[in-house]
N, CA, C and O of each residue as an XYZ file, in Angstrom:
840
protein
N      65.455     83.237    103.897
C      66.908     83.152    103.814
C      67.423     82.184    104.879
O      67.268     82.426    106.076
N      68.027     81.104    104.438
C      68.522     80.091    105.367
C      70.034     80.233    105.525
O      70.799     79.625    104.777
N      70.456     81.026    106.487
C      71.885     81.276    106.698
C      72.591     80.074    107.297
O      73.806     79.938    107.154
N      71.858     79.212    107.958
C      72.481     78.074    108.637
C      73.113     77.093    107.662
O      73.993     76.320    108.041
N      72.667     77.120    106.399
C      73.188     76.173    105.414
C      74.420     76.694    104.687
O      75.022     75.973    103.891
N      74.801     77.941    104.954
C      75.998     78.488    104.310
C      77.214     78.003    105.087
O      77.410     78.370    106.246
N      78.015     77.189    104.452
C      79.148     76.579    105.151
C      80.250     76.258    104.156
O      79.989     75.804    103.042
N      81.489     76.503    104.577
C      82.631     76.216    103.724
C      83.649     75.413    104.512
O      83.902     75.702    105.682
N      84.229     74.414    103.884
C      85.259     73.607    104.532
C      86.622     74.116    104.068
O      86.937     74.050    102.880
N      87.430     74.623    104.995
C      88.714     75.234    104.648
C      89.803     74.172    104.519
O      89.887     73.256    105.337
N      90.642     74.302    103.475
C      91.653     73.259    103.260
C      92.875     73.741    102.490
O      93.640     72.918    101.986
N      93.082     75.062    102.385
C      94.168     75.560    101.546
C      95.548     75.332    102.152
O      96.434     74.783    101.497
N      95.734     75.760    103.422
C      97.064     75.781    104.015
C      97.027     75.241    105.440
O      95.968     74.938    105.989
N      98.245     75.130    106.030
C      98.376     74.760    107.435
C      99.253     75.810    108.119
O      99.942     76.585    107.455
N      99.219     75.825    109.452
C     100.035     76.766    110.216
C     100.532     76.064    111.467
O      99.739     75.547    112.255
N     101.849     76.047    111.647
C     102.463     75.390    112.798
C     103.214     76.403    113.638
O     103.784     77.358    113.112
N     103.212     76.192    114.948
C     103.952     77.075    115.841
C     105.442     76.755    115.884
O     106.212     77.506    116.482
N     105.863     75.656    115.263
C     107.279     75.267    115.258
C     108.131     76.339    114.597
O     107.806     76.814    113.509
N     109.216     76.717    115.252
C     110.208     77.668    114.746
C     109.677     79.093    114.604
O     110.299     79.916    113.932
N     108.536     79.395    115.227
C     108.008     80.754    115.198
C     108.381     81.464    116.497
O     108.013     81.018    117.584
N     109.114     82.573    116.377
C     109.552     83.306    117.561
C     109.152     84.782    117.518
O     109.146     85.453    118.550
N     108.821     85.283    116.337
C     108.514     86.702    116.166
C     107.361     86.811    115.164
O     107.447     86.240    114.077
N     106.286     87.529    115.501
C     105.134     87.580    114.598
C     105.335     88.444    113.362
O     104.638     88.255    112.365
N     106.271     89.387    113.405
C     106.385     90.331    112.291
C     106.823     89.673    110.981
O     106.226     89.964    109.945
N     107.847     88.793    110.976
C     108.188     88.132    109.702
C     107.026     87.314    109.135
O     106.823     87.274    107.921
N     106.269     86.665    110.018
C     105.126     85.881    109.537
C     104.059     86.805    108.960
O     103.475     86.504    107.918
N     103.799     87.934    109.633
C     102.808     88.866    109.096
C     103.253     89.400    107.734
O     102.442     89.479    106.811
N     104.527     89.766    107.597
C     105.024     90.261    106.318
C     104.856     89.209    105.227
O     104.481     89.529    104.099
N     105.135     87.955    105.567
C     104.984     86.859    104.596
C     103.521     86.730    104.173
O     103.222     86.599    102.986
N     102.621     86.766    105.141
C     101.202     86.643    104.820
C     100.721     87.836    104.005
O      99.916     87.667    103.089
N     101.196     89.036    104.320
C     100.791     90.204    103.553
C     101.297     90.101    102.118
O     100.560     90.408    101.181
N     102.538     89.676    101.935
C     103.081     89.504    100.586
C     102.252     88.487     99.807
O     101.972     88.690     98.625
N     101.863     87.403    100.454
C     101.069     86.373     99.776
C      99.667     86.875     99.462
O      99.081     86.484     98.452
N      99.118     87.744    100.324
C      97.811     88.329    100.044
C      97.883     89.253     98.834
O      96.977     89.263     98.000
N      98.963     90.030     98.739
C      99.136     90.930     97.594
C      99.370     90.134     96.318
O      98.750     90.400     95.288
N     100.277     89.146     96.392
C     100.573     88.324     95.222
C      99.354     87.501     94.799
O      99.166     87.236     93.611
N      98.531     87.099     95.762
C      97.330     86.327     95.468
C      96.173     87.178     95.015
O      95.067     86.675     94.817
N      96.420     88.489     94.845
C      95.406     89.434     94.376
C      94.158     89.412     95.239
O      93.034     89.454     94.739
N      94.381     89.343     96.559
C      93.276     89.476     97.499
C      92.688     90.868     97.356
O      93.427     91.841     97.202
N      91.380     90.975     97.404
C      90.730     92.268     97.303
C      91.057     93.112     98.533
O      90.773     92.705     99.659
N      91.655     94.289     98.321
C      92.051     95.198     99.401
C      92.869     94.491    100.492
O      92.417     94.409    101.634
N      94.058     93.983    100.164
C      94.849     93.222    101.136
C      95.275     94.028    102.355
O      95.506     93.451    103.417
N      95.385     95.356    102.228
C      95.829     96.179    103.365
C      94.667     96.678    104.217
O      94.884     97.374    105.209
N      93.438     96.332    103.844
C      92.279     96.772    104.621
C      92.251     96.050    105.964
O      92.440     94.835    106.029
N      92.013     96.807    107.034
C      91.949     96.204    108.365
C      90.830     96.867    109.160
O      90.615     98.076    109.071
N      90.128     96.060    109.934
C      89.090     96.562    110.806
C      89.734     97.128    112.051
O      90.459     96.429    112.758
N      89.468     98.402    112.322
C      89.977     99.064    113.525
C      88.833     99.213    114.512
O      87.795     99.787    114.184
N      89.019     98.695    115.727
C      88.006     98.814    116.773
C      88.532     99.681    117.903
O      89.655     99.504    118.376
N      87.697    100.623    118.326
C      88.020    101.515    119.431
C      86.865    101.473    120.428
O      85.818    100.882    120.161
N      87.073    102.113    121.591
C      86.052    102.133    122.630
C      85.883    103.559    123.128
O      86.865    104.248    123.402
N      84.630    104.000    123.247
C      84.348    105.357    123.707
C      84.467    105.433    125.227
O      84.635    104.416    125.900
N      84.377    106.659    125.760
C      84.430    106.835    127.212
C      83.215    106.204    127.879
O      83.247    105.905    129.073
N      82.134    105.997    127.109
C      80.952    105.309    127.648
C      81.064    103.798    127.502
O      80.103    103.072    127.754
N      82.260    103.318    127.087
C      82.530    101.897    126.892
C      81.745    101.300    125.724
O      81.464    100.101    125.701
N      81.398    102.148    124.757
C      80.726    101.682    123.554
C      81.764    101.383    122.472
O      82.426    102.303    121.992
N      81.919    100.125    122.080
C      82.885     99.818    121.019
C      82.356    100.227    119.649
O      81.147    100.232    119.418
N      83.257    100.566    118.754
C      82.896    100.869    117.374
C      84.005    100.383    116.466
O      85.172    100.348    116.856
N      83.633    100.006    115.246
C      84.599     99.455    114.293
C      84.406    100.107    112.942
O      83.302    100.510    112.577
N      85.518    100.204    112.196
C      85.478    100.700    110.835
C      86.722    100.184    110.102
O      87.695     99.775    110.736
N      86.686    100.203    108.791
C      87.817     99.721    108.005
C      88.745    100.890    107.684
O      88.302    101.934    107.206
N      90.034    100.700    107.952
C      91.071    101.648    107.552
C      92.120    100.864    106.774
O      92.038     99.639    106.680
N      93.098    101.560    106.221
C      94.118    100.891    105.411
C      95.469    100.940    106.107
O      95.899    101.998    106.568
N      96.133     99.802    106.181
C      97.502     99.755    106.673
C      98.400    100.406    105.628
O      98.416     99.986    104.471
N      99.154    101.439    106.037
C     100.005    102.146    105.095
C     101.489    101.932    105.345
O     102.313    102.199    104.470
N     101.836    101.448    106.541
C     103.248    101.253    106.841
C     103.376    100.240    107.963
O     102.649    100.297    108.955
N     104.310     99.310    107.795
C     104.649     98.342    108.835
C     106.111     98.541    109.187
O     106.990     98.407    108.335
N     106.368     98.864    110.453
C     107.736     99.060    110.921
C     108.033     98.066    112.041
O     107.166     97.286    112.436
N     109.250     98.101    112.542
C     109.599     97.225    113.655
C     108.827     97.531    114.910
O     108.754     96.702    115.818
N     108.236     98.740    114.975
C     107.428     99.114    116.133
C     106.005     98.594    116.037
O     105.432     98.155    117.035
N     105.428     98.641    114.837
C     104.048     98.207    114.711
C     103.405     98.639    113.410
O     104.065     98.730    112.375
N     102.099     98.905    113.475
C     101.249     99.093    112.310
C     100.780    100.556    112.246
O     100.275    101.093    113.232
N     100.951    101.190    111.082
C     100.608    102.603    110.926
C      99.412    102.771    109.987
O      99.331    102.136    108.935
N      98.487    103.642    110.395
C      97.427    104.086    109.494
C      97.257    105.587    109.681
O      97.767    106.155    110.646
N      96.539    106.235    108.757
C      96.432    107.691    108.752
C      94.973    108.107    108.687
O      94.163    107.482    108.003
N      94.649    109.177    109.414
C      93.260    109.612    109.481
C      93.189    111.004    110.083
O      94.215    111.626    110.359
N      91.971    111.488    110.282
C      91.737    112.767    110.933
C      91.717    112.558    112.447
O      90.956    111.732    112.952
N      92.546    113.301    113.164
C      92.628    113.142    114.614
C      91.325    113.533    115.318
O      91.080    113.106    116.446
N      90.480    114.353    114.652
C      89.229    114.795    115.256
C      88.051    113.892    114.898
O      86.920    114.154    115.309
N      88.308    112.844    114.145
C      87.247    111.893    113.798
C      86.819    111.124    115.037
O      87.440    111.242    116.093
N      85.764    110.340    114.910
C      85.312    109.562    116.068
C      86.416    108.642    116.563
O      86.657    108.557    117.767
N      87.087    107.953    115.652
C      88.146    107.048    116.092
C      89.283    107.807    116.750
O      89.887    107.331    117.711
N      89.573    109.006    116.218
C      90.622    109.817    116.814
C      90.273    110.257    118.223
O      91.117    110.217    119.117
N      89.027    110.677    118.424
C      88.585    111.095    119.756
C      88.596    109.925    120.734
O      88.958    110.083    121.900
N      88.196    108.754    120.250
C      88.169    107.597    121.136
C      89.571    107.111    121.476
O      89.820    106.676    122.601
N      90.483    107.181    120.521
C      91.873    106.816    120.803
C      92.475    107.781    121.819
O      93.248    107.371    122.685
N      92.120    109.069    121.714
C      92.630    110.050    122.670
C      92.180    109.719    124.087
O      92.920    109.955    125.042
N      90.975    109.177    124.231
C      90.448    108.836    125.553
C      90.911    107.463    126.022
O      91.062    107.229    127.221
N      91.133    106.563    125.079
C      91.524    105.195    125.416
C      92.332    104.639    124.255
O      91.778    104.311    123.206
N      93.639    104.533    124.444
C      94.524    104.113    123.361
C      94.494    102.635    123.043
O      95.138    102.200    122.088
N      93.761    101.847    123.821
C      93.704    100.407    123.555
C      92.778    100.138    122.369
O      91.598    100.489    122.394
N      93.335     99.509    121.331
C      92.578     99.257    120.108
C      92.790     97.820    119.659
O      93.648     97.105    120.177
N      91.989     97.417    118.683
C      92.149     96.109    118.050
C      92.122     96.288    116.537
O      91.395     97.131    116.013
N      92.923     95.485    115.844
C      92.951     95.453    114.384
C      92.591     94.054    113.922
O      92.893     93.070    114.598
N      91.946     93.968    112.772
C      91.587     92.668    112.210
C      91.790     92.674    110.707
O      91.192     93.479    109.993
N      92.640     91.770    110.228
C      92.798     91.521    108.802
C      92.062     90.230    108.472
O      92.189     89.240    109.193
N      91.287     90.233    107.376
C      90.596     89.025    106.934
C      90.823     88.877    105.448
O      90.406     89.715    104.649
N      91.505     87.777    105.087
C      91.800     87.475    103.696
C      91.079     86.171    103.311
O      91.692     85.104    103.321
N      89.781     86.252    102.972
C      89.004     85.030    102.725
C      89.541     84.184    101.586
O      89.414     82.960    101.601
N      90.153     84.847    100.580
C      90.687     84.070     99.457
C      91.791     83.125     99.913
O      92.004     82.084     99.292
N      92.498     83.470    100.989
C      93.574     82.633    101.517
C      93.145     81.873    102.773
O      93.931     81.140    103.373
N      91.867     82.066    103.160
C      91.337     81.410    104.364
C      92.185     81.783    105.585
O      92.557     80.928    106.389
N      92.479     83.080    105.702
C      93.349     83.556    106.773
C      92.780     84.788    107.459
O      92.028     85.570    106.877
N      93.172     84.927    108.723
C      92.776     86.072    109.522
C      93.915     86.396    110.486
O      94.596     85.496    110.977
N      94.116     87.690    110.753
C      95.100     88.116    111.750
C      94.416     89.098    112.697
O      93.866     90.111    112.264
N      94.455     88.794    113.981
C      93.901     89.682    115.016
C      95.041     90.314    115.800
O      95.994     89.634    116.179
N      94.939     91.611    116.039
C      95.990     92.353    116.741
C      95.347     93.191    117.838
O      94.354     93.876    117.595
N      95.903     93.141    119.032
C      95.477     94.018    120.125
C      96.701     94.797    120.590
O      97.780     94.231    120.764
N      96.524     96.104    120.790
C      97.675     96.904    121.175
C      97.302     98.308    121.580
O      96.138     98.609    121.842
N      98.310     99.169    121.628
C      98.160    100.553    122.050
C      98.418    101.471    120.857
O      99.430    101.334    120.170
N      97.501    102.406    120.613
C      97.642    103.363    119.517
C      98.194    104.679    120.038
O      97.692    105.232    121.017
N      99.231    105.176    119.375
C      99.805    106.490    119.675
C     100.017    107.217    118.350
O      99.894    106.619    117.281
N     100.337    108.508    118.425
C     100.603    109.246    117.204
C     101.877    108.724    116.529
O     102.868    108.433    117.200
N     101.841    108.610    115.217
C     103.068    108.370    114.459
C     103.939    109.625    114.545
O     103.458    110.710    114.873
N     105.220    109.457    114.247
C     106.118    110.605    114.248
C     105.617    111.665    113.263
O     105.127    111.337    112.183
N     105.745    112.938    113.650
C     105.265    114.034    112.809
C     105.917    114.000    111.431
O     105.260    114.256    110.422
N     107.213    113.681    111.392
C     107.917    113.638    110.106
C     107.333    112.559    109.191
O     107.245    112.737    107.976
N     106.939    111.446    109.794
C     106.365    110.365    109.008
C     105.010    110.782    108.442
O     104.694    110.493    107.288
N     104.203    111.473    109.275
C     102.901    111.955    108.798
C     103.077    112.969    107.675
O     102.341    112.939    106.688
N     104.053    113.871    107.821
C     104.320    114.853    106.762
C     104.727    114.159    105.466
O     104.270    114.521    104.381
N     105.591    113.157    105.597
C     106.069    112.445    104.414
C     104.929    111.725    103.707
O     104.799    111.796    102.485
N     104.100    111.027    104.492
C     103.006    110.285    103.849
C     101.999    111.232    103.206
O     101.522    110.969    102.101
N     101.669    112.335    103.888
C     100.721    113.287    103.302
C     101.251    113.810    101.980
O     100.491    113.962    101.023
N     102.549    114.087    101.916
C     103.147    114.590    100.686
C     103.141    113.582     99.555
O     103.212    113.958     98.385
N     103.055    112.293     99.896
C     103.050    111.241     98.885
C     101.644    110.899     98.402
O     101.483    110.167     97.425
N     100.627    111.425     99.081
C      99.251    111.128     98.666
C      98.927    111.827     97.346
O      99.533    112.847     97.021
N      97.969    111.281     96.579
C      97.510    111.996     95.386
C      96.980    113.377     95.774
O      96.412    113.556     96.852
N      97.172    114.348     94.883
C      96.792    115.735     95.181
C      95.314    115.840     95.560
O      94.957    116.560     96.492
N      94.463    115.121     94.836
C      93.031    115.170     95.122
C      92.734    114.652     96.527
O      91.865    115.183     97.219
N      93.457    113.615     96.945
C      93.260    113.073     98.291
C      93.752    114.053     99.355
O      93.177    114.130    100.441
N      94.800    114.794     99.053
C      95.266    115.821     99.979
C      94.177    116.868    100.204
O      93.928    117.283    101.336
N      93.540    117.285     99.134
C      92.461    118.267     99.255
C      91.331    117.706    100.111
O      90.794    118.405    100.971
N      90.973    116.456     99.878
C      89.897    115.835    100.654
C      90.226    115.819    102.142
O      89.360    116.085    102.977
N      91.481    115.506    102.475
C      91.887    115.474    103.883
C      91.792    116.858    104.511
O      91.508    116.978    105.703
N      92.025    117.894    103.729
C      91.990    119.261    104.240
C      90.562    119.737    104.464
O      90.277    120.348    105.494
N      89.654    119.472    103.522
C      88.306    120.047    103.597
C      87.336    119.209    104.422
O      86.318    119.728    104.881
N      87.627    117.930    104.619
C      86.684    117.060    105.319
C      86.859    117.135    106.828
O      87.930    116.819    107.347
N      85.828    117.548    107.526
C      85.791    117.489    108.991
C      85.205    116.126    109.370
O      84.030    115.998    109.714
N      86.061    115.133    109.293
C      85.625    113.742    109.360
C      84.771    113.453    110.584
O      85.080    113.886    111.694
N      83.696    112.714    110.360
C      82.740    112.257    111.374
C      81.767    113.345    111.818
O      80.870    113.070    112.615
N      81.923    114.588    111.317
C      80.995    115.658    111.660
C      79.843    115.682    110.650
O      80.044    115.325    109.489
N      78.637    116.096    111.070
C      77.514    116.191    110.126
C      77.844    117.178    109.002
O      78.489    118.202    109.229
N      77.397    116.856    107.803
C      77.598    117.734    106.651
C      76.231    117.981    106.019
O      75.394    117.081    105.952
N      76.018    119.196    105.562
C      74.699    119.607    105.076
C      74.213    118.751    103.924
O      73.045    118.365    103.875
N      75.119    118.454    102.991
C      74.732    117.674    101.816
C      75.977    117.248    101.066
O      77.073    117.740    101.334
N      75.807    116.329    100.121
C      76.896    115.933     99.245
C      77.369    117.129     98.419
O      78.564    117.318     98.189
N      76.393    117.931     97.981
C      76.724    119.087     97.161
C      77.605    120.076     97.932
O      78.527    120.660     97.363
N      77.321    120.264     99.225
C      78.126    121.152    100.041
C      79.551    120.638    100.176
O      80.503    121.416    100.122
N      79.700    119.329    100.352
C      81.019    118.726    100.467
C      81.805    118.917     99.171
O      82.988    119.259     99.201
N      81.152    118.698     98.046
C      81.821    118.866     96.761
C      82.138    120.338     96.492
O      83.142    120.646     95.849
N      81.292    121.248     96.978
C      81.564    122.682     96.819
C      82.830    123.077     97.577
O      83.673    123.805     97.053
N      82.957    122.593     98.809
C      84.142    122.886     99.610
C      85.404    122.341     98.933
O      86.450    122.989     98.921
N      85.279    121.141     98.373
C      86.422    120.513     97.703
C      86.844    121.341     96.492
O      88.028    121.629     96.315
N      85.866    121.726     95.650
C      86.163    122.497     94.436
C      86.713    123.881     94.793
O      87.595    124.402     94.111
N      86.197    124.452     95.839
C      86.673    125.758     96.293
C      88.149    125.692     96.690
O      88.934    126.580     96.357
N      88.513    124.628     97.404
C      89.909    124.456     97.811
C      90.792    124.167     96.606
O      91.915    124.666     96.525
N      90.296    123.368     95.674
C      91.069    123.060     94.472
C      91.344    124.332     93.677
O      92.466    124.539     93.213
N      90.330    125.189     93.512
C      90.501    126.432     92.765
C      91.476    127.363     93.465
O      92.279    128.033     92.816
N      91.405    127.406     94.800
C      92.269    128.299     95.557
C      93.719    127.818     95.540
O      94.643    128.630     95.574
N      93.920    126.498     95.489
C      95.275    125.941     95.541
C      96.000    126.063     94.217
O      97.201    126.331     94.181
N      95.264    125.865     93.119
C      95.828    125.977     91.762
C      97.097    125.139     91.596
O      98.070    125.588     90.990
N      97.076    123.917     92.139
C      98.194    123.001     91.972
C      99.385    123.278     92.853
O     100.405    122.599     92.729
N      99.293    124.270     93.755
C     100.417    124.558     94.639
C     100.595    123.437     95.669
O      99.664    122.684     95.954
N     101.796    123.346     96.213
C     102.074    122.331     97.226
C     101.216    122.571     98.454
O     101.135    123.690     98.961
N     100.571    121.505     98.932
C      99.680    121.603    100.079
C     100.393    121.135    101.343
O     101.231    120.234    101.300
N     100.054    121.748    102.449
C     100.638    121.406    103.741
C      99.688    120.516    104.527
O      98.480    120.750    104.538
N     100.218    119.518    105.170
C      99.385    118.626    105.985
C      98.692    119.413    107.090
O      99.343    120.135    107.845
N      97.367    119.274    107.184
C      96.665    119.957    108.275
C      97.033    119.339    109.621
O      97.284    118.137    109.712
N      97.062    120.168    110.665
C      97.493    119.703    111.982
C      96.592    118.607    112.527
O      97.034    117.783    113.327
N      95.328    118.588    112.100
C      94.381    117.591    112.629
C      94.387    116.283    111.854
O      93.544    115.418    112.095
N      95.322    116.126    110.928
C      95.372    114.912    110.110
C      96.772    114.314    110.199
O      97.768    115.031    110.105
N      96.842    112.989    110.384
C      98.150    112.352    110.436
C      98.058    110.883    110.783
O      97.007    110.259    110.639
N      99.165    110.342    111.240
C      99.251    108.902    111.431
C      99.101    108.453    112.869
O      99.333    109.203    113.818
N      98.701    107.195    112.990
C      98.703    106.493    114.268
C      99.577    105.259    114.138
O      99.616    104.610    113.092
N     100.268    104.954    115.206
C     101.056    103.735    115.300
C     100.404    102.824    116.318
O     100.206    103.220    117.467
N     100.069    101.608    115.913
C      99.534    100.611    116.842
C     100.667     99.662    117.213
O     101.138     98.883    116.385
N     101.096     99.739    118.466
C     102.140     98.852    118.981
C     101.448     97.612    119.543
O     100.703     97.715    120.517
N     101.680     96.438    118.944
C     100.925     95.248    119.352
C     101.380     94.677    120.689
O     102.572     94.640    120.998
N     100.410     94.237    121.468
C     100.680     93.478    122.686
C     100.437     91.995    122.459
O     101.042     91.149    123.118
N      99.545     91.683    121.520
C      99.345     90.294    121.116
C      98.883     90.249    119.671
O      98.178     91.144    119.205
N      99.285     89.204    118.969
C      98.921     88.997    117.568
C      98.530     87.532    117.403
O      99.290     86.634    117.766
N      97.351     87.300    116.858
C      96.906     85.925    116.606
C      96.751     85.684    115.106
O      96.110     86.464    114.402
N      97.344     84.601    114.636
C      97.230     84.179    113.245
C      96.249     83.009    113.168
O      96.371     82.030    113.904
N      95.281     83.128    112.270
C      94.242     82.110    112.104
C      94.290     81.573    110.682
O      94.205     82.331    109.715
N      94.427     80.258    110.565
C      94.427     79.598    109.263
C      93.283     78.598    109.235
O      93.224     77.696    110.069
N      92.377     78.753    108.283
C      91.253     77.830    108.178
C      91.720     76.417    107.865
O      92.617     76.209    107.048
N      91.090     75.441    108.534
C      91.425     74.031    108.335
C      90.138     73.209    108.218
O      89.070     73.679    108.608
N      90.230     71.983    107.682
C      89.035     71.161    107.517
C      88.354     70.856    108.858
O      88.990     70.825    109.911
N      87.051     70.634    108.777
C      86.243     70.194    109.916
C      86.241     71.176    111.081
O      86.010     70.792    112.227
N      86.500     72.443    110.779
C      86.510     73.507    111.789
C      87.633     73.345    112.821
O      87.599     73.990    113.869
N      88.615     72.503    112.541
C      89.782     72.373    113.425
C      90.863     73.339    112.949
O      91.938     72.930    112.511
N      90.552     74.618    113.045
C      91.422     75.651    112.501
C      92.719     75.773    113.302
O      92.772     75.439    114.485
N      93.768     76.263    112.623
C      95.031     76.582    113.300
C      94.952     77.996    113.845
O      94.629     78.937    113.120
N      95.256     78.139    115.151
C      95.296     79.466    115.786
C      96.595     79.562    116.575
O      96.782     78.863    117.571
N      97.492     80.436    116.118
C      98.779     80.636    116.782
C      98.805     82.040    117.372
O      98.612     83.028    116.664
N      99.046     82.113    118.678
C      99.001     83.381    119.397
C     100.388     83.802    119.865
O     101.124     83.011    120.454
N     100.736     85.063    119.593
C     101.964     85.680    120.096
C     101.579     86.721    121.143
O     100.773     87.608    120.861
N     102.140     86.626    122.338
C     101.898     87.598    123.399
C     103.234     88.209    123.787
O     104.192     87.492    124.076
N     103.295     89.542    123.793
C     104.547     90.214    124.107
C     104.891     90.068    125.589
O     104.046     90.277    126.460
N     106.132     89.710    125.854
C     106.648     89.609    127.218
C     107.986     90.342    127.254
O     109.037     89.748    127.015
N     107.933     91.650    127.557
C     109.148     92.447    127.488
C     109.614     92.576    126.049
O     108.874     93.064    125.194
N     110.836     92.143    125.778
C     111.398     92.210    124.429
C     111.160     90.928    123.651
O     111.569     90.828    122.494
N     110.507     89.941    124.262
C     110.291     88.649    123.618
C     108.795     88.412    123.399
O     107.941     89.143    123.903
N     108.515     87.354    122.622
C     107.147     86.951    122.366
C     106.943     85.530    122.876
O     107.770     84.651    122.634
N     105.852     85.314    123.572
C     105.454     83.978    124.017
C     104.491     83.404    122.991
O     103.472     84.019    122.679
N     104.809     82.234    122.469
C     104.020     81.631    121.391
C     103.213     80.458    121.931
O     103.744     79.631    122.672
N     101.946     80.378    121.572
C     101.103     79.257    121.998
C     100.076     78.949    120.929
O      99.750     79.793    120.094
N      99.572     77.725    120.967
C      98.494     77.312    120.063
C      97.175     77.362    120.834
O      97.099     76.907    121.975
N      96.133     77.918    120.201
C      94.825     77.986    120.821
C      93.879     76.974    120.188
O      93.978     76.677    118.997
N      92.976     76.456    120.982
C      91.946     75.564    120.453
C      91.035     76.353    119.528
O      90.750     77.523    119.783
N      90.577     75.722    118.457
C      89.731     76.439    117.496
C      88.344     76.711    118.028
O      87.522     77.306    117.331
């Protein structure tokens, strides 16, 4: 397998720092274009956390809400990522949209989303997904697939379609960004990289060398 010969020359779009003062409108524009362009899983983002032993770990989660504060995703608070966020709230997010030759890197602080927001989102999830969130002790060892499915079916039979309540160990996180970098692929590896760094209530914008 010769990986060194795999190479692509990017040439779809350009990105300029001119007239850019706030990263959120640009991110919303890029997300809309990813959705309209039928990018596979446009809301998927790599979440990186760090353990108390300083061991980084990454996994893909889904962006479910973008507010003026930041980026929201939902998960089990007792999962590995939840435990690591509890010990160290500094996280990184990464969006990669290869069909558009674009990438967005975000570094910030993760905190709990508002309880009301978590309740609302849980109530909007498909019923089957609600059951999964209740029965799954995320990141913990499980005896077998059959055991997991047994627990799920047991909960489904017991619920009988009744309204389910969000478990206390499941809910949202809000990532408040401290810096956001937009990457646009360009020919000859001279990519556009525009960095926003938060400075109080304002953002400092700069271009980075590729």
